[in-house]
TIMAR-452496 format. One record per residue: x, y, z of N, C-alpha, C, CB in turn; chain; residue in one letter. Coordinates in Angstrom, 2 decimals. Glycine has a CB too. Layout:
R      n_c1      n_c2      n_c3     ca_c1     ca_c2     ca_c3      c_c1      c_c2      c_c3     cb_c1     cb_c2     cb_c3   chaine   residu
R         X         Y         Z         X         Y         Z         X         Y         Z         X         Y         Z        A        A
...
This chain:
R      n_c1      n_c2      n_c3     ca_c1     ca_c2     ca_c3      c_c1      c_c2      c_c3     cb_c1     cb_c2     cb_c3   chaine   residu
R      0.82     -1.20      0.00      0.00      0.00      0.00      0.87      1.27      0.00     -0.93     -0.01      1.21        A        X
R      1.96      1.26      0.74      2.82      2.43      0.76      3.44      2.65     -0.60      3.91      2.27      1.82        A        X
R      3.76      1.55     -1.35      4.32      1.69     -2.69      3.29      2.27     -3.64      4.82      0.33     -3.20        A        X
R      2.03      1.84     -3.53      0.97      2.39     -4.37      0.84      3.88     -4.13     -0.38      1.68     -4.09        A        X
R      0.82      4.27     -2.85      0.71      5.69     -2.50      1.85      6.50     -3.11      0.69      5.87     -0.98        A        X
R      3.07      5.97     -3.06      4.24      6.67     -3.59      4.14      6.83     -5.10      5.53      5.94     -3.21        A        X
R      3.75      5.74     -5.82      3.64      5.81     -7.27      2.53      6.77     -7.69      3.38      4.42     -7.85        A        X
R      1.39      6.75     -6.97      0.28      7.65     -7.29      0.71      9.09     -7.10     -0.94      7.33     -6.42        A        X
R      1.42      9.38     -6.02      1.88     10.74     -5.74      2.81     11.23     -6.83      2.57     10.81     -4.38        A        X
R      3.77     10.39     -7.27      4.73     10.77     -8.30      4.02     11.01     -9.62      5.81      9.70     -8.47        A        X
R      3.04     10.15     -9.96      2.31     10.29    -11.21      1.54     11.59    -11.26      1.36      9.12    -11.40        A        X
R      0.84     11.91    -10.17      0.07     13.15    -10.14      0.98     14.37    -10.17     -0.82     13.20     -8.91        A        X
R      2.14     14.28     -9.51      3.08     15.39     -9.52      3.61     15.64    -10.92      4.24     15.13     -8.56        A        X
R      4.00     14.58    -11.65      4.50     14.73    -13.01      3.42     15.27    -13.94      5.02     13.40    -13.54        A        X
R      2.19     14.83    -13.75      1.09     15.34    -14.55      0.83     16.80    -14.23     -0.16     14.52    -14.31        A        X
R      1.05     17.18    -12.97      0.76     18.55    -12.56      1.77     19.56    -13.07      0.69     18.63    -11.08        A        X
R      3.01     19.14    -13.43      4.03     20.10    -13.88      3.59     20.82    -15.15      5.35     19.39    -14.13        A        X
R      3.16     20.10    -16.23      2.71     20.84    -17.41      1.41     21.59    -17.17      2.53     19.90    -18.56        A        X
R      0.55     21.07    -16.30     -0.70     21.79    -16.01     -0.40     23.11    -15.30     -1.64     20.93    -15.15        A        X
R      0.55     23.07    -14.34      0.88     24.28    -13.60      1.48     25.34    -14.51      1.85     23.96    -12.48        A        X
R      2.22     24.89    -15.55      2.87     25.84    -16.44      1.85     26.67    -17.20      3.78     25.12    -17.40        A        X
R      0.68     26.11    -17.48     -0.34     26.85    -18.22     -1.62     27.01    -17.39     -0.65     26.14    -19.54        A        X
R     -1.45     27.00    -16.07     -2.61     27.06    -15.19     -3.39     28.36    -15.38     -2.18     26.93    -13.73        A        X
R     -4.72     28.24    -15.37     -5.57     29.41    -15.43     -5.53     30.15    -14.11     -7.01     29.02    -15.78        A        X
R     -5.49     29.40    -13.01     -5.37     30.01    -11.69     -4.66     29.05    -10.74     -6.76     30.40    -11.12        A        X
R     -4.14     29.62     -9.67     -3.42     28.84     -8.66     -3.88     29.32     -7.30     -1.86     28.97     -8.82        A        X
R     -4.41     28.39     -6.48     -4.92     28.72     -5.15     -3.99     28.17     -4.08     -6.34     28.18     -4.96        A        X
R     -3.77     28.94     -3.03     -3.08     28.45     -1.84     -3.96     28.78     -0.63     -1.64     29.08     -1.69        A        X
R     -3.92     27.92      0.38     -4.76     28.16      1.53     -4.32     27.41      2.76     -6.16     27.79      1.22        A        X
R     -4.81     27.86      3.90     -4.62     27.16      5.17     -6.00     26.76      5.69     -3.85     28.05      6.21        A        X
R     -6.05     25.62      6.39     -7.34     25.11      6.83     -7.34     24.68      8.29     -7.76     23.96      5.97        A        X
R     -8.54     24.65      8.86     -8.75     24.24     10.24    -10.01     23.38     10.29     -8.86     25.47     11.20        A        X
R     -9.96     22.25     11.01    -11.13     21.39     11.06    -10.96     20.22     12.00    -11.46     20.89      9.70        A        X
R    -11.78     19.20     11.80    -11.75     18.00     12.64    -11.87     16.76     11.76    -12.89     18.04     13.69        A        X
R    -11.42     15.61     12.31    -11.56     14.31     11.67    -12.14     13.33     12.68    -10.19     13.80     11.13        A        X
R    -12.93     12.38     12.17    -13.68     11.51     13.08    -13.63     10.04     12.64    -15.14     11.98     13.16        A        X
R    -13.41      9.18     13.61    -13.54      7.73     13.48    -13.75      7.19     14.89    -12.26      7.08     12.79        A        X
R    -14.36      6.03     15.01    -14.63      5.47     16.32    -13.42      4.77     16.92    -15.78      4.50     16.23        A        X
R    -13.60      4.24     18.12    -12.57      3.44     18.76    -12.64      2.01     18.23    -12.72      3.47     20.31        A        X
R    -11.51      1.34     18.21    -11.50     -0.06     17.76    -11.90     -1.02     18.87    -10.12     -0.43     17.24        A        X
R    -12.27     -0.50     20.06    -12.73     -1.35     21.15    -11.63     -2.10     21.87    -13.71     -2.32     20.63        A        X
R    -10.39     -1.87     21.48     -9.27     -2.54     22.13     -8.61     -1.60     23.14     -8.24     -3.02     21.07        A        X
R     -7.55     -2.10     23.76     -6.85     -1.30     24.75     -5.35     -1.53     24.66     -7.34     -1.62     26.14        A        X
R     -4.62     -0.73     25.45     -3.16     -0.84     25.52     -2.75     -0.94     26.97     -2.46      0.37     24.82        A        X
R     -1.98     -1.94     27.30     -1.55     -2.14     28.68     -0.53     -1.06     29.06     -0.94     -3.55     28.88        A        X
R     -0.80     -0.34     30.14      0.06      0.77     30.54      1.41      0.30     31.06     -0.63      1.59     31.60        A        X
R      1.54     -0.97     31.41      2.82     -1.48     31.93      3.67     -2.12     30.85      2.58     -2.47     33.04        A        X
R      3.03     -2.82     29.91      3.79     -3.55     28.90      3.75     -2.90     27.51      3.26     -4.96     28.80        A        X
R      2.74     -2.05     27.27      2.57     -1.46     25.95      1.94     -2.40     24.94      3.87     -0.99     25.43        A        X
R      1.48     -3.57     25.37      0.87     -4.56     24.48     -0.63     -4.36     24.41      1.21     -5.98     24.95        A        X
R     -1.24     -4.95     23.38     -2.69     -4.88     23.23     -3.38     -5.67     24.32     -3.12     -5.40     21.86        A        X
R     -4.56     -5.20     24.73     -5.33     -5.89     25.76     -6.81     -5.59     25.53     -4.88     -5.45     27.20        A        X
R     -7.66     -6.21     26.33     -9.11     -6.03     26.21     -9.62     -5.26     27.42     -9.83     -7.39     26.07        A        X
R    -10.14     -4.04     27.22    -10.64     -3.26     28.37    -11.81     -3.94     29.05    -11.06     -1.85     27.91        A        X
R    -11.95     -3.71     30.33    -13.08     -4.25     31.08    -12.86     -5.63     31.64    -14.27     -4.28     30.23        A        X
R    -11.69     -6.23     31.40    -11.41     -7.56     31.92    -10.68     -7.50     33.24    -10.60     -8.35     30.92        A        X
R     -9.95     -8.54     33.54     -9.21     -8.61     34.80     -7.94     -7.77     34.79     -8.87    -10.05     35.12        A        X
R     -7.52     -7.35     33.61     -6.29     -6.55     33.50     -6.59     -5.11     33.91     -5.72     -6.60     32.04        A        X
R     -6.21     -4.76     35.11     -6.52     -3.42     35.64     -5.61     -2.34     35.06     -6.39     -3.43     37.15        A        X
R     -4.59     -2.72     34.32     -3.70     -1.73     33.71     -4.00     -1.56     32.22     -2.24     -2.14     33.90        A        X
R     -5.17     -2.05     31.78     -5.55     -1.95     30.37     -6.32     -0.64     30.14     -6.41     -3.17     29.94        A        X
R     -5.72      0.27     29.39     -6.35      1.55     29.06     -7.01      1.46     27.69     -5.31      2.70     29.09        A        X
R     -8.27      1.86     27.61     -9.02      1.79     26.36     -8.44      2.72     25.30    -10.49      2.12     26.59        A        X
R     -8.38      2.23     24.05     -7.93      3.07     22.94     -9.00      4.10     22.60     -7.59      2.21     21.70        A        X
R     -8.62      5.31     22.20     -9.60      6.37     21.99    -10.22      6.32     20.60     -8.95      7.72     22.20        A        X
R    -11.27      7.09     20.43    -11.81      7.39     19.11    -10.98      8.52     18.50    -13.32      7.78     19.18        A        X
R    -11.01      8.62     17.17    -10.37      9.74     16.49    -11.36     10.90     16.45     -9.89      9.34     15.05        A        X
R    -11.03     11.97     17.13    -11.91     13.14     17.18    -11.04     14.34     17.58    -13.11     12.93     18.20        A        X
R    -10.28     14.86     16.60     -9.26     15.83     16.95     -9.37     17.11     16.13     -7.90     15.23     16.76        A        X
R     -8.75     18.14     16.63     -8.60     19.38     15.88     -7.38     19.25     14.96     -8.45     20.60     16.83        A        X
R     -7.55     19.65     13.70     -6.46     19.58     12.73     -6.28     20.91     12.02     -6.71     18.45     11.72        A        X
R     -5.10     21.10     11.49     -4.84     22.26     10.64     -3.98     21.80      9.47     -4.13     23.40     11.44        A        X
R     -3.94     22.61      8.41     -3.18     22.15      7.26     -3.00     23.22      6.21     -3.84     20.97      6.65        A        X
R     -2.49     22.78      5.06     -2.24     23.68      3.95     -2.62     22.96      2.66     -0.75     24.15      3.91        A        X
R     -2.94     23.73      1.62     -3.38     23.14      0.36     -2.98     24.05     -0.79     -4.90     22.91      0.36        A        X
R     -2.83     23.44     -1.97     -2.56     24.19     -3.19     -3.30     23.55     -4.35     -1.05     24.25     -3.48        A        X
R     -3.95     24.37     -5.18     -4.72     23.89     -6.33     -4.24     24.57     -7.60     -6.22     24.14     -6.12        A        X
R     -4.00     23.77     -8.65     -3.73     24.29     -9.99     -4.97     24.03    -10.84     -2.45     23.63    -10.62        A        X
R     -5.63     25.09    -11.31     -6.76     24.94    -12.21     -6.27     25.17    -13.63     -7.92     25.93    -11.85        A        X
R     -6.12     24.08    -14.39     -5.60     24.16    -15.76     -6.62     24.80    -16.69     -5.22     22.78    -16.27        A        X
R     -7.91     24.59    -16.42     -8.99     25.22    -17.16     -9.97     25.78    -16.13     -9.69     24.22    -18.15        A        X
R    -11.05     26.32    -16.59    -12.04     26.88    -15.68    -12.67     25.82    -14.80    -13.11     27.61    -16.46        A        X
R    -12.68     24.56    -15.28    -13.42     23.52    -14.56    -12.57     22.33    -14.11    -14.52     23.03    -15.41        A        X
R    -11.31     22.22    -14.55    -10.52     21.04    -14.21     -9.12     21.44    -13.72    -10.40     20.11    -15.43        A        X
R     -8.63     20.67    -12.74     -7.31     20.95    -12.22     -6.80     19.83    -11.34     -7.32     22.24    -11.45        A        X
R     -5.70     20.11    -10.64     -5.07     19.17     -9.72     -4.76     19.90     -8.42     -3.78     18.54    -10.33        A        X
R     -4.71     19.16     -7.33     -4.44     19.81     -6.05     -3.75     18.90     -5.06     -5.71     20.31     -5.45        A        X
R     -3.19     19.52     -4.03     -2.57     18.81     -2.92     -3.16     19.34     -1.62     -1.02     18.97     -2.94        A        X
R     -3.35     18.43     -0.66     -3.85     18.82      0.66     -3.12     18.02      1.72     -5.39     18.60      0.77        A        X
R     -2.60     18.71      2.72     -1.96     18.06      3.86     -2.50     18.62      5.15     -0.44     18.23      3.80        A        X
R     -2.95     17.76      6.06     -3.48     18.19      7.34     -2.81     17.39      8.45     -5.03     18.04      7.39        A        X
R     -2.68     18.02      9.61     -2.02     17.35     10.73     -2.64     17.83     12.04     -0.49     17.61     10.71        A        X
R     -2.41     17.06     13.06     -2.91     17.32     14.40     -1.80     18.05     15.17     -3.34     15.98     15.14        A        X
R     -1.95     19.35     15.45     -0.84     20.09     16.08     -0.56     19.66     17.51     -1.15     21.55     16.06        A        X
R     -1.57     19.16     18.21     -1.41     18.78     19.61     -1.52     17.27     19.76     -2.46     19.50     20.50        A        X
R     -0.62     16.66     20.51     -0.71     15.23     20.78     -1.89     14.94     21.71      0.61     14.71     21.41        A        X
R     -2.66     13.89     21.38     -3.77     13.44     22.21     -3.43     12.10     22.85     -5.08     13.33     21.38        A        X
R     -4.17     11.75     23.91     -3.91     10.50     24.62     -4.31      9.29     23.77     -4.67     10.47     25.95        A        X
R     -3.48      8.25     23.82     -3.78      6.96     23.22     -3.39      5.89     24.24     -3.01      6.76     21.85        A        X
R     -4.35      5.55     25.12     -4.03      4.66     26.23     -2.95      5.30     27.09     -3.57      3.28     25.71        A        X
R     -1.89      4.58     27.41     -0.81      5.15     28.22      0.13      6.03     27.39     -0.01      4.04     28.89        A        X
R     -0.08      6.09     26.07      0.77      6.84     25.17      0.06      8.13     24.72      1.17      5.98     23.95        A        X
R      0.68      8.85     23.81      0.04      9.95     23.10      0.24      9.70     21.60      0.64     11.34     23.54        A        X
R     -0.56     10.39     20.78     -0.44     10.19     19.33     -0.70     11.50     18.60     -1.41      9.09     18.84        A        X
R     -0.23     11.54     17.35     -0.52     12.65     16.45     -0.88     12.06     15.09      0.69     13.63     16.34        A        X
R     -2.04     12.49     14.55     -2.54     11.95     13.29     -2.36     12.98     12.17     -4.02     11.55     13.42        A        X
R     -1.99     12.50     10.99     -1.90     13.38      9.82     -2.38     12.64      8.57     -0.46     13.89      9.63        A        X
R     -2.83     13.42      7.57     -3.27     12.90      6.28     -2.70     13.78      5.18     -4.84     12.84      6.20        A        X
R     -2.44     13.18      4.01     -2.07     13.98      2.84     -2.70     13.35      1.61     -0.52     14.07      2.68        A        X
R     -3.04     14.20      0.63     -3.76     13.74     -0.55     -3.32     14.50     -1.79     -5.27     13.90     -0.36        A        X
R     -3.25     13.78     -2.92     -3.09     14.37     -4.24     -4.39     14.13     -5.00     -1.84     13.77     -5.01        A        X
R     -5.02     15.20     -5.49     -6.38     15.08     -5.99     -6.56     15.65     -7.40     -7.31     15.78     -5.06        A        X
R     -7.50     15.05     -8.14     -8.05     15.68     -9.35     -9.22     16.55     -8.91     -8.49     14.59    -10.41        A        X
R     -9.41     17.69     -9.56    -10.43     18.66     -9.16    -11.39     18.90    -10.31     -9.78     19.98     -8.71        A        X
R    -12.68     18.85    -10.02    -13.72     19.23    -10.98    -14.54     20.34    -10.36    -14.63     18.00    -11.36        A        X
R    -14.65     21.46    -11.08    -15.40     22.61    -10.58    -16.57     22.88    -11.54    -14.48     23.88    -10.45        A        X
R    -17.72     22.21    -11.35    -18.86     22.41    -12.27    -19.40     23.83    -12.22    -19.97     21.44    -11.94        A        X
R    -19.23     24.50    -11.08    -19.62     25.91    -10.94    -18.36     26.69    -10.59    -20.75     26.11     -9.85        A        X
R    -18.01     27.65    -11.41    -16.82     28.46    -11.16    -17.10     29.88    -11.63    -15.55     27.87    -11.87        A        X
R    -17.71     30.66    -10.77    -18.11     32.02    -11.09    -17.23     33.02    -10.34    -19.60     32.25    -10.75        A        X
R    -17.51     34.30    -10.54    -16.68     35.35     -9.96    -16.66     35.29     -8.44    -17.17     36.71    -10.41        A        X
R    -17.80     34.99     -7.82    -17.91     35.03     -6.36    -18.01     33.67     -5.70    -19.10     35.83     -5.99        A        X
R    -18.21     32.62     -6.46    -18.38     31.30     -5.84    -17.90     30.21     -6.78    -19.85     31.07     -5.44        A        X
R    -17.34     29.16     -6.20    -16.89     28.01     -6.97    -17.21     26.74     -6.18    -15.36     28.10     -7.28        A        X
R    -17.78     25.76     -6.85    -18.03     24.45     -6.25    -16.92     23.50     -6.69    -19.44     23.88     -6.65        A        X
R    -16.18     22.96     -5.72    -15.05     22.10     -6.02    -15.31     20.68     -5.52    -13.76     22.65     -5.41        A        X
R    -15.23     19.72     -6.43    -15.35     18.30     -6.11    -13.99     17.67     -6.38    -16.50     17.60     -6.96        A        X
R    -13.41     17.03     -5.35    -12.05     16.50     -5.47    -12.02     15.01     -5.15    -11.11     17.27     -4.54        A        X
R    -11.10     14.31     -5.80    -10.91     12.90     -5.52     -9.50     12.47     -5.87    -11.92     12.05     -6.28        A        X
R     -8.92     11.61     -5.04     -7.57     11.16     -5.31     -7.06     10.22     -4.24     -6.64     12.33     -5.44        A        X
R     -5.77     10.19     -4.06     -5.17      9.28     -3.10     -3.97      9.89     -2.41     -4.76      7.99     -3.78        A        X
R     -3.57      9.27     -1.33     -2.43      9.76     -0.55     -2.13      8.81      0.58     -2.70     11.16     -0.01        A        X
R     -2.05      9.34      1.79     -1.68      8.49      2.91     -2.20      9.01      4.24     -0.20      8.35      2.98        A        X
R     -2.18      8.13      5.22     -2.52      8.45      6.61     -1.35      8.01      7.48     -3.86      7.76      7.06        A        X
R     -0.94      8.87      8.40      0.21      8.59      9.24     -0.16      8.80     10.70      1.41      9.47      8.86        A        X
R      0.03      7.76     11.52     -0.25      7.83     12.95      1.06      7.65     13.71     -1.29      6.76     13.38        A        X
R      1.52      8.71     14.36      2.72      8.63     15.19      2.31      8.45     16.65      3.59      9.91     15.02        A        X
R      2.86      7.44     17.30      2.58      7.16     18.71      3.84      7.48     19.52      2.13      5.67     18.92        A        X
R      3.65      8.20     20.63      4.77      8.65     21.44      4.67      8.08     22.86      4.82     10.19     21.48        A        X
R      5.82      7.90     23.48      5.89      7.42     24.85      6.60      8.48     25.70      6.63      6.03     24.94        A        X
R      6.12      8.76     26.91      6.82      9.73     27.75      8.11      9.14     28.32      5.90     10.20     28.90        A        X
R      9.17      9.93     28.30     10.45      9.49     28.87     10.94     10.56     29.84     11.52      9.22     27.75        A        X
R     11.65     10.12     30.85     12.16     11.03     31.87     13.37     11.80     31.33     12.54     10.27     33.15        A        X
R     13.46     13.05     31.76     14.60     13.89     31.40     15.18     14.46     32.69     14.18     15.05     30.40        A        X
R     16.39     15.02     32.64     16.99     15.58     33.86     16.09     16.60     34.54     18.32     16.21     33.54        A        X
R     16.26     16.72     35.85     15.51     17.65     36.71     14.06     17.24     36.88     15.57     19.05     36.13        A        X
R     13.77     15.96     36.63     12.46     15.42     36.95     11.38     15.67     35.95     12.03     15.95     38.22        A        X
R     11.68     16.17     34.76     10.67     16.41     33.74     10.47     15.21     32.83     11.03     17.61     32.92        A        X
R      9.55     15.33     31.87      9.33     14.29     30.87      9.19     14.94     29.51      8.06     13.44     31.21        A        X
R      9.46     14.17     28.48      9.23     14.62     27.11      8.79     13.42     26.29     10.51     15.27     26.49        A        X
R      8.22     13.69     25.10      7.68     12.61     24.26      8.76     12.10     23.31      6.46     13.11     23.45        A        X
R      8.80     10.78     23.20      9.73     10.14     22.28      8.94      9.23     21.35     10.82      9.33     23.05        A        X
R      9.24      9.26     20.04      8.51      8.45     19.07      8.64      6.97     19.41      9.02      8.71     17.65        A        X
R      7.48      6.31     19.56      7.43      4.89     19.93      7.10      4.03     18.73      6.40      4.67     21.03        A        X
R      6.17      4.50     17.89      5.74      3.71     16.75      5.19      4.64     15.67      4.68      2.66     17.16        A        X
R      5.37      4.28     14.42      4.87      5.06     13.29      4.10      4.13     12.36      6.02      5.78     12.53        A        X
R      2.80      4.38     12.18      1.96      3.56     11.31      1.57      4.36     10.08      0.71      3.06     12.07        A        X
R      1.83      3.81      8.89      1.50      4.47      7.63      0.52      3.62      6.84      2.76      4.74      6.81        A        X
R     -0.50      4.26      6.27     -1.50      3.58      5.46     -1.76      4.37      4.19     -2.81      3.38      6.26        A        X
R     -2.06      3.63      3.11     -2.57      4.25      1.89     -3.98      4.77      2.18     -2.58      3.25      0.70        A        X
R     -4.37      5.87      1.52     -5.70      6.44      1.76     -6.29      6.95      0.46     -5.62      7.58      2.79        A        X
R     -7.58      6.71      0.26     -8.35      7.32     -0.83     -9.12      8.50     -0.26     -9.31      6.28     -1.49        A        X
R     -9.24      9.56     -1.03     -9.84     10.80     -0.53    -10.88     11.34     -1.49     -8.75     11.86     -0.29        A        X
R    -11.97     11.86     -0.95    -12.98     12.57     -1.72    -13.47     13.74     -0.89    -14.17     11.62     -2.13        A        X
R    -13.76     14.87     -1.55    -14.23     16.04     -0.82    -15.13     16.89     -1.69    -13.05     16.86     -0.32        A        X
R    -15.98     17.67     -1.02    -16.83     18.66     -1.67    -16.69     19.96     -0.89    -18.34     18.18     -1.73        A        X
R    -16.41     21.05     -1.59    -16.25     22.34     -0.93    -16.86     23.46     -1.75    -14.78     22.62     -0.68        A        X
R    -17.38     24.46     -1.06    -17.94     25.65     -1.71    -16.98     26.80     -1.42    -19.41     25.96     -1.20        A        X
R    -16.32     27.29     -2.47    -15.32     28.35     -2.33    -16.00     29.70     -2.54    -14.14     28.14     -3.34        A        X
R    -16.08     30.50     -1.50    -16.77     31.78     -1.52    -15.74     32.90     -1.48    -17.77     31.91     -0.33        A        X
R    -15.78     33.80     -2.46    -14.80     34.88     -2.55    -15.31     36.11     -1.82    -14.50     35.22     -4.03        A        X
R    -14.57     36.54     -0.82    -14.93     37.74     -0.06    -14.32     38.99     -0.70    -14.46     37.60      1.40        A        X
R    -13.26     38.80     -1.50    -12.73     39.84     -2.37    -12.49     39.17     -3.72    -11.40     40.51     -1.78        A        X
R    -11.85     39.87     -4.64    -11.60     39.29     -5.96    -10.73     38.06     -5.88    -10.95     40.31     -6.87        A        X
R     -9.83     37.99     -4.89     -8.88     36.88     -4.80     -8.93     36.11     -3.48     -7.49     37.40     -5.02        A        X
R     -9.39     36.70     -2.40     -9.42     36.05     -1.09    -10.70     35.24     -0.95     -9.30     37.09      0.05        A        X
R    -10.57     33.98     -0.49    -11.74     33.11     -0.39    -11.80     32.41      0.96    -11.73     32.08     -1.51        A        X
R    -13.01     31.94      1.28    -13.28     31.03      2.39    -13.97     29.82      1.81    -14.15     31.71      3.52        A        X
R    -13.54     28.59      2.19    -14.13     27.37      1.62    -14.51     26.38      2.71    -13.17     26.72      0.63        A        X
R    -15.78     26.30      3.07    -16.22     25.17      3.91    -16.13     23.88      3.08    -17.70     25.40      4.44        A        X
R    -15.65     22.80      3.72    -15.39     21.57      2.97    -15.72     20.34      3.81    -13.92     21.52      2.52        A        X
R    -16.32     19.35      3.14    -16.57     18.04      3.76    -15.62     17.04      3.13    -18.06     17.59      3.57        A        X
R    -14.96     16.20      3.95    -14.00     15.21      3.48    -14.39     13.80      3.89    -12.60     15.54      4.00        A        X
R    -14.09     12.86      3.01    -14.22     11.43      3.33    -12.94     10.74      2.90    -15.47     10.79      2.64        A        X
R    -12.40      9.90      3.79    -11.21      9.12      3.46    -11.46      7.65      3.75     -9.99      9.63      4.25        A        X
R    -11.06      6.82      2.80    -11.07      5.37      3.01     -9.63      4.93      3.20    -11.76      4.60      1.80        A        X
R     -9.34      4.40      4.40     -7.96      4.06      4.79     -7.90      2.57      5.12     -7.48      4.93      6.01        A        X
R     -7.48      1.71      4.20     -7.40      0.28      4.49     -6.54      0.00      5.72     -6.84     -0.47      3.28        A        X
R     -7.05     -0.87      6.60     -6.37     -1.29      7.83     -6.27     -0.20      8.88     -4.99     -1.78      7.49        A        X
R     -7.03      0.89      8.72     -7.02      1.94      9.73     -7.67      1.46     11.02     -7.72      3.19      9.22        A        X
R     -8.44      0.36     10.93     -9.06     -0.19     12.15     -8.02     -0.82     13.07    -10.12     -1.22     11.78        A        X
R     -6.77     -0.89     12.66     -5.72     -1.30     13.58     -5.51     -0.24     14.66     -4.41     -1.56     12.82        A        X
R     -5.75      1.02     14.31     -5.59      2.11     15.27     -6.92      2.63     15.79     -4.82      3.25     14.63        A        X
R     -7.94      2.67     14.90     -9.23      3.23     15.29    -10.36      2.29     14.89     -9.44      4.62     14.64        A        X
R    -11.60      2.79     14.85    -12.74      1.89     14.79    -13.08      1.32     13.44    -13.89      2.58     15.28        A        X
R    -12.71      2.00     12.35    -13.07      1.52     11.02    -12.07      2.07     10.02    -14.52      1.93     10.64        A        X
R    -12.27      1.70      8.74    -11.42      2.21      7.66    -11.98      3.50      7.06    -11.27      1.16      6.58        A        X
R    -13.06      4.03      7.62    -13.70      5.24      7.10    -13.47      6.41      8.05    -15.22      5.01      6.89        A        X
R    -12.97      7.50      7.50    -12.71      8.71      8.29    -13.48      9.86      7.64    -11.17      9.03      8.37        A        X
R    -14.32     10.53      8.42    -15.04     11.71      7.93    -14.44     12.95      8.55    -16.55     11.61      8.24        A        X
R    -14.59     14.07      7.88    -14.02     15.30      8.40    -14.70     16.52      7.82    -12.55     15.35      8.12        A        X
R    -14.56     17.62      8.52    -15.06     18.90      8.06    -14.02     19.97      8.34    -16.39     19.25      8.74        A        X
R    -13.91     20.96      7.46    -12.88     21.97      7.62    -13.31     23.29      6.98    -11.57     21.50      7.01        A        X
R    -12.63     24.35      7.38    -12.78     25.67      6.79    -11.41     26.10      6.27    -13.34     26.71      7.83        A        X
R    -11.36     26.44      4.98    -10.11     26.86      4.35    -10.17     28.34      4.03     -9.83     26.04      3.08        A        X
R     -9.07     29.03      4.28     -8.93     30.45      3.96     -7.74     30.58      3.03     -8.75     31.33      5.26        A        X
R     -7.95     31.23      1.87     -6.85     31.25      0.91     -6.90     32.41     -0.05     -6.84     30.00      0.15        A        X
R     -6.00     32.31     -1.04     -5.82     33.38     -2.03     -5.68     32.74     -3.40     -4.58     34.26     -1.69        A        X
R     -6.36     33.29     -4.41     -6.30     32.81     -5.79     -5.44     33.74     -6.63     -7.71     32.68     -6.39        A        X
R     -4.44     33.16     -7.28     -3.60     33.92     -8.20     -4.06     33.63     -9.64     -2.08     33.55     -8.01        A        X
R     -3.92     34.59    -10.52     -4.20     34.35    -11.92     -5.61     34.77    -12.31     -3.99     32.91    -12.23        A        X
R     -5.96     34.40    -13.56     -7.23     34.77    -14.16     -8.25     33.67    -13.95     -7.06     35.06    -15.67        A        X
R     -9.26     33.94    -13.12    -10.30     32.95    -12.87    -11.37     33.01    -13.95    -10.93     33.18    -11.49        A        X
């Protein structure tokens, strides 16, 4: 799956080079939102770090959490024509959240084809689909001098991910926009960390459009 993600990313990047050279417009933006998935119903033993079943005789078994975090990110879109283009989106969790006795940080990245059936002066409807990856970093607290602690990377899980989104890009000036967006990601084997392979999300993007729309 990681090899598929790498080949897909390279293919879209190579395709995007000639499109960018003759792009009708180029958008950049920053986004803020949330991502959601349930808990996988398993736990992590706080003494051994191994998987366990919450609610049993193991009193050191901490339940694994659901995915429900604040995320931020950046994105760039090349619109080769008024209605078709390519884009990249990367989002990450700025703050580590608890994962049993550990902490974790979740991130996603996507390379997408873009279809804009409505692209007017003040509003644009963007439908995106493509592929990328999901990365879950798990950290363990370690002691440091003077009695403090800091986080050290314990495990890194990478998965291939398919992405689809719908967003309404509203222009508040000729070039500055706000885009509410709904995202869906299908992440095979994501139930190893969370409740299912389906991740839903919502975000608000603020950005700037260069070029002739």
